[in-house]
N, C-alpha and C positions, 0 to 999 in steps of 0.2 A: 504494500499500499504506500502510495506516495503521490507527490505533484505530478510524476510522470504517467502514473496511472489515471489521473484525472485528465490529463491531457488526453491520452490515449482513449478515453472515454468519450470525449467531446465530439459530437457529430461534425460533419463535413461544414455545414452551414455555419457552425460556430468557430470556424477558423480564427477570426480576429480574436476571440477569447482564448483559444488555445495558444495562439502565439503571444498574446499579452500575459498569459498565465506564466510562461515560460520566461518571459522578459522580466517581469516584476520580481520574479525570484531568483533570478541569476545575475541580473545588472544593476542592483539597488546600490545607492550609496548611503543607505541605512545601516546601521551596525547590525551584525548577526542578530543580536537580541531583539533590537528594534523591528527588524524585518520579520522574524519567525514569531515574534510575540504578536506583531499585526496581523500575520497571516492566521494563526491560530485564533486570536480573538475575533477576527472576522468570520472565520469559518464556524465558530460557535454561535456568533450573530446571526448566520443564516439559518440555522435550525436543520441543516441538511445532515441526515446521519452520514451519507456517504462521503459528503466533502469534509466533515468532521474527522472520520476515520482516516481518510487517506492524510489530510494534514497533519493530524495529531501524531502520526508516526514520524513524519519527517520533522515537525517542530520538537519532539522529544528527543531527537538526535541532536539538535542544534541548541537547545536551551537547558540552562539549569533547572533542576527541578523546582527551585524558588521562582523562576522566570515563568515556567510553564504554568504554575500555580496561579501567579500573578495576571497572566494573560487570561485565565480562566476567570478570575475574580474581576477583571476589565469587563469582560463580556456580560458577566453576572450583574454587576452595579450598574452598568448603563443599560441593561435590558429594564432596569427599575426607572432609573433617572430620565432615560429617554421618552419613556411613555410620560411621566410626571410633568417635565419641564416642557415638553412638545404641547402637552394639553393645555398648561396654563399659559403658554404662549398663543396658542391658536384660538382659545377663548376670545382674546382680543381685549381683555381688562387688564391693564398694568398692574392693577391693585394685587392680583394673585402673585406678581413677582415681589412683592413686599413682605408677602405672609411666609413665617417660616415652614419649611417644606415638612419638619417633624419625620423626617425619614433618615434612618441610620445609614452612613456612608463613610465610615471611619477608614475603610481600606483605601480611599482615595489619599488621605493624608500618610498612611503607612502601609505602601502595597507590598513591602517586602524585597522590591527592586529599585532601582534608579527611578526617582520620580518622574522625571522628564519622558523615560520609555513608557512607563505607565499611563501617563496623560497622553501619549501618542496614540496607544492602543485604544483609550477611551474616546479620543477624536474619531479614529477610523471606524470604531463599533458605531459611534453617533452617526457616521455617514451612512452606514450600512441601515441603520435604523430611522434615518431621516429626521433628526432633531436639531433644527437650526440654532436653538438657544445654546446646546451643549456644543455644538461646533465652534459657535463663537467663543464660548467660555474656556474651552480647551484650547484653541487655536491661540487666544491671548496668553494663556499661561505659558505654552510652548514657545511662543514668539519672546516672551519675557524672560525665558530660560535661556535664550540665545539659539535657538533652532531656526534654521533658515526656512523661508516659505518653501524653497526647492524639497527640502525634506518633508516638509508637512505635505506637500503636494504628493510625493512619493507614496506617503502612508494612504493618502485618499485614492491613488491608483490601485495600490493593492486591495482596498476595500472594495472599489468597483469591480475589479477583475474576480476576486473571490467570490463576491454576490453574483456576477453575471454566470461564472462557473456553477455555482449551487443552482441559480435559476434555470439554466439550460438543462442539467442533468436532472433535475426534479421534474420539469416539463417532459423530457423525454420519457421517464419512468412512468409518469401519468399518462401520457398518449399510448405508451407499451401495454398498458393495463386495461385499456378502453376495448 
């Protein structure tokens, strides 16, 4: 199981996704921990069992146990935060932004890995989950920590490609079951 298996499973019409999956995982300027934590967190955010299984094997070989766990924590905490903050934003009443969330999120302050890496994973998961407020917040933290826009963009590309891979494979599985 691996990224190579995912590429092999993508149908011919998804050639761009296949090529992009290879590219984002082999030519990145992100550190290995940043890259593979992003790939794993985004795979988890897609909820695709097939993609999670394939990615987790590669990620386990490239991440420490602490980083692997932190990437899972990023996907988990953002599954909650993205729903909450996206909803309070979409309601359109800014009063909600001033109210305390009253949600436990201590892992963000103490993720067990470099905080910038964790913030990058949270940003990428927020892209998969479509939360503009979280994207803005995590991007500001990352830029304040000195991460370049180009590296932020790389994480967003990883999120887009992992999501497209999952969407394509899940759609093909559904079509095959019909």
